[in-house]
N, C-alpha and C positions, 0 to 999 in steps of 0.2 A: 504494500500500500504506500503510495507516494503523496506528496503534497500537490494540490492543484493551485495554479497561479491564476488569481482572478484580478481583473482590473479594479474592481471595487475594493478589494483588500489592499492592493498596491497603493491606490489613491488614499485610502484611509490611513495607511502607515505614513505616507508623505505628509498628509494633513497634520498628523501629530508632531512630526519633526519640525514643520514650519511654524508651529505654535511655540516651539522651544528654542529655536535658533533662527537667525535671519535667513530669509528665503534664498538670497544669493549664495550663502554658505552651503546650504543644503543642495542647491542646484549644482554647484561645483563639485561637491563631494560625491554626488550620485550621477554626474554626467548629464544633467538636464539643462535646458536653456532657462535662464533666470526668469523669463516671462512666464514660463510654465509654472514654476514654483510660486511666483507672485500671484498668479491667477488662483492657485490652490490656497495660498495664504489668505487672499481676499475672501474666498468662499468659506474658509474655516473661521473667519472672524478675527484675524490677526489684529493686534492693537495698531492704532493709527501711526504711532511712532515707528513701528516695524515697517509699515508700508512706505513711509517717507524715506526710510533708510534704503529700501529696495529701489525706489524711484531715483534716488541720487547716486546709487552705486553702479548703475548701468552705463 
């Protein structure tokens, strides 16, 4: 029996990460584009300060 990889589970894990660290840091660590993690952070309700950091770091 193996693990199944689901998009919902994957996005859920990233959502938790972007609430704990800046989206660009998560993007770089996982090989994602920072706009993707910014979109996930916005949907997850990241604090406004976090989103300002994201906007100025690109």
